[in-house]
C-alpha positions as CSV (number, residue, x, y, z in Angstrom):
1,M,16.5,2.9,15.3
2,T,14.5,4.3,12.4
3,N,15.7,6.9,10.0
4,K,14.4,10.4,10.2
5,P,11.8,11.6,7.7
6,K,13.2,13.6,4.8
7,A,10.3,13.8,2.3
8,N,11.5,14.3,-1.3
9,R,8.1,15.9,-2.1
10,E,5.8,18.0,0.1
11,L,3.0,15.9,1.3
12,S,-0.4,17.4,1.8
13,P,-0.8,18.8,5.3
14,V,-3.7,16.4,6.1
15,L,-1.7,13.4,4.9
16,N,1.5,14.6,6.8
17,D,-0.5,15.0,10.0
18,Y,-2.1,11.6,9.5
19,I,1.3,10.0,9.1
20,E,2.7,11.8,12.2
21,N,-0.1,10.4,14.3
22,A,0.1,6.9,12.8
23,K,3.8,6.6,13.7
24,K,2.8,6.9,17.3
25,D,1.3,3.4,17.0
26,F,4.4,1.6,15.9
27,D,4.7,0.1,19.4
28,K,1.2,-1.4,19.1
29,I,2.1,-3.5,16.1
30,P,2.2,-7.2,17.2
31,A,5.6,-8.8,17.3
32,D,4.7,-11.4,14.7
33,R,3.5,-8.8,12.2
34,K,6.6,-6.7,12.8
35,E,8.7,-9.7,11.7
36,Q,6.8,-9.9,8.4
37,L,7.1,-6.1,7.9
38,K,10.8,-6.4,8.6
39,K,11.0,-8.9,5.7
40,I,9.5,-6.3,3.4
41,A,12.0,-3.7,4.6
42,S,14.9,-6.2,4.1
43,Y,13.7,-7.0,0.5
44,V,13.3,-3.3,-0.4
45,Q,16.7,-2.4,1.2
46,A,18.5,-5.2,-0.7
47,K,17.0,-4.1,-4.0
48,L,17.8,-0.5,-3.4
49,N,21.4,-1.4,-2.5
50,A,21.8,-3.6,-5.6
51,E,19.7,-1.9,-8.2
52,K,18.6,1.6,-6.8
53,K,15.0,0.6,-7.2
54,A,12.4,-1.8,-5.7
55,G,9.0,-3.0,-6.9
56,L,6.1,-4.1,-4.7
57,I,2.8,-5.6,-5.6
58,F,0.1,-5.7,-3.0
59,I,-2.2,-8.6,-3.7
60,C,-5.8,-9.4,-2.5
61,T,-8.6,-11.4,-4.0
62,H,-10.6,-8.6,-5.6
63,N,-8.1,-5.7,-5.7
64,S,-10.7,-3.4,-4.4
65,R,-9.9,-2.4,-0.8
66,R,-6.8,-3.6,1.2
67,S,-4.4,-4.0,-1.8
68,H,-5.1,-0.5,-3.0
69,M,-4.6,0.9,0.4
70,G,-1.3,-1.0,0.7
71,Q,-0.1,0.3,-2.7
72,L,-0.9,3.9,-2.0
73,W,0.5,3.9,1.5
74,A,3.8,2.5,0.2
75,Y,4.1,5.5,-2.0
76,A,3.3,7.9,0.8
77,A,5.6,6.1,3.2
78,A,8.5,6.1,0.8
79,N,8.0,9.8,0.1
80,Y,7.8,10.6,3.8
81,Y,11.0,8.8,4.6
82,G,12.8,10.2,1.5
83,I,13.2,6.8,-0.2
84,K,13.6,7.1,-3.9
85,G,13.3,4.3,-6.5
86,I,10.1,2.7,-5.1
87,S,7.4,1.5,-7.5
88,S,4.2,0.2,-5.9
89,F,1.4,-1.7,-7.5
90,S,-1.7,-3.7,-6.6
91,G,-3.6,-6.6,-8.1
92,G,-6.0,-9.4,-7.3
93,T,-6.6,-13.0,-8.2
94,E,-9.6,-11.5,-10.0
95,A,-10.6,-7.9,-11.0
96,T,-13.6,-6.0,-9.7
97,A,-13.3,-2.2,-8.9
98,F,-11.6,0.2,-6.5
99,H,-14.3,0.3,-3.9
100,P,-15.9,3.7,-3.0
101,N,-15.6,3.0,0.8
102,A,-11.9,2.5,0.4
103,I,-11.6,5.6,-1.6
104,K,-13.5,7.6,1.1
105,A,-11.1,6.3,3.8
106,L,-8.0,7.2,1.8
107,T,-9.4,10.6,1.0
108,N,-10.1,11.2,4.7
109,A,-6.4,10.3,5.4
110,G,-5.3,13.0,3.0
111,F,-4.9,11.4,-0.5
112,S,-6.4,13.3,-3.4
113,I,-8.4,10.9,-5.6
114,T,-10.0,11.8,-8.9
115,K,-12.2,9.6,-11.0
116,K,-11.0,9.5,-14.6
117,G,-13.4,7.1,-16.3
118,E,-16.8,5.5,-16.3
119,G,-18.0,1.9,-16.3
120,S,-17.9,-0.9,-13.7
121,N,-14.1,-0.6,-13.2
122,P,-13.1,3.1,-13.7
123,K,-9.6,4.4,-13.4
124,Y,-8.7,6.9,-10.7
125,E,-5.8,9.3,-10.4
126,V,-4.3,9.5,-6.9
127,K,-2.0,12.2,-5.6
128,Y,-0.2,12.2,-2.2
129,A,1.9,15.3,-2.9
130,A,1.3,18.4,-5.0
131,D,4.4,17.9,-7.1
132,A,4.3,14.1,-7.3
133,P,3.0,12.4,-10.5
134,A,-0.5,11.0,-10.1
135,V,-0.8,7.3,-9.5
136,T,-3.3,5.7,-11.8
137,V,-5.3,2.9,-9.9
138,F,-8.0,0.5,-11.0
139,S,-8.8,-3.1,-10.2
140,K,-6.8,-5.7,-12.1
141,K,-5.3,-9.2,-11.8
142,Y,-1.9,-9.1,-10.3
143,M,-0.2,-10.2,-13.5
144,D,-2.0,-7.6,-15.7
145,A,-0.4,-4.4,-17.0
146,P,0.9,-2.0,-15.8
147,N,2.1,-4.4,-13.0
148,P,5.6,-5.8,-13.4
149,T,5.9,-9.5,-14.3
150,T,9.3,-10.1,-12.7
151,N,11.6,-8.7,-9.9
152,F,9.0,-7.7,-7.3
153,V,7.9,-8.6,-3.8
154,A,4.4,-10.0,-3.6
155,I,2.7,-8.7,-0.5
156,M,-0.4,-10.7,0.3
157,T,-3.0,-8.5,2.1
158,C,-5.7,-11.2,2.5
159,S,-5.6,-14.8,3.6
160,Q,-7.8,-15.9,0.6
161,A,-5.3,-14.6,-2.0
162,N,-2.4,-16.0,0.0
163,E,-4.0,-19.5,-0.1
164,A,-5.2,-19.2,-3.7
165,C,-1.7,-18.2,-4.9
166,P,0.8,-20.5,-3.2
167,V,3.2,-19.3,-5.9
168,V,3.1,-15.8,-7.3
169,H,4.6,-16.0,-10.8
170,G,7.4,-13.5,-11.3
171,A,7.8,-12.6,-7.6
172,S,11.3,-12.6,-6.1
173,V,9.7,-13.3,-2.7
174,K,6.2,-13.6,-1.2
175,I,5.3,-12.1,2.2
176,A,1.9,-12.4,3.9
177,I,0.5,-9.5,6.0
178,P,-3.3,-10.3,5.9
179,Y,-5.8,-7.8,7.1
180,E,-9.4,-8.3,8.1
181,D,-11.7,-7.3,5.2
182,P,-13.6,-4.1,5.9
183,K,-16.2,-5.3,3.4
184,Q,-18.1,-7.0,6.3
185,A,-19.1,-3.5,7.4
186,D,-20.6,-2.4,4.1
187,G,-24.0,-0.8,4.6
188,K,-23.8,-1.0,8.4
189,P,-23.8,1.9,10.8
190,N,-20.1,1.3,11.6
191,Q,-19.0,1.2,8.0
192,D,-16.9,4.3,8.0
193,D,-15.3,3.5,11.3
194,V,-14.3,0.1,10.1
195,Y,-12.8,1.4,6.8
196,N,-11.0,4.2,8.6
197,E,-9.6,1.7,11.1
198,R,-8.3,-0.6,8.4
199,C,-6.8,2.3,6.5
200,R,-5.0,3.4,9.7
201,Q,-3.7,-0.1,10.4
202,I,-2.3,-0.5,6.9
203,A,-0.8,3.0,7.0
204,T,0.9,2.3,10.4
205,E,2.3,-1.0,9.3
206,I,3.6,0.1,5.9
207,L,5.1,3.2,7.5
208,Y,6.9,1.0,10.0
209,A,8.3,-1.1,7.2
210,F,9.6,1.9,5.3
211,S,11.0,3.5,8.5
212,L,13.5,0.6,8.6
213,V,14.8,1.4,5.0
214,K,17.7,3.7,4.3
215,D,17.7,5.6,1.0
216,T,20.6,4.7,-1.2
217,N,20.0,7.2,-4.1
């Protein structure tokens, strides 16, 4: 049985509605993926019980699409379920840029994303609730600042990164929940549909994981 939502900040109406609809798909998550998601929940719960805080790094090869989605959905999910003490990050085995198509899908879901720099790898400020501090996101390697270097769960969101990093230095535990790369749809007629589908899948699964966590703060 999952805990009831008790958001500690007011989510945007669009994002809240998106979450309410995504929750309806919990029973569509395959059993093997639920087992991996339960491992994330167990890690977070243990850290909250012991330290009142938990750190997560979502890792993919280029830190451009799936890992950013995971990072931001973790913040939204923690807020939705009223779980304090969560710090969520993302990184890659190499750095590129936060991809515009991923930004569009997250914006459609209800996140407010503002570009705060120029160049090939600009920074963005992301808000999921009006009174929440903005999350600064940009592409980086998983070990680069501001990511933590110890005491975090490494969540591998693509098979390539999982294979390239058999050991994630500094991670307390490594858990793989690979997602198909929406990049394959770039420039194609179904591009937006594929990105929206991947965003919805990641949202649903991260929400499921956090629905299993009880706030201890």
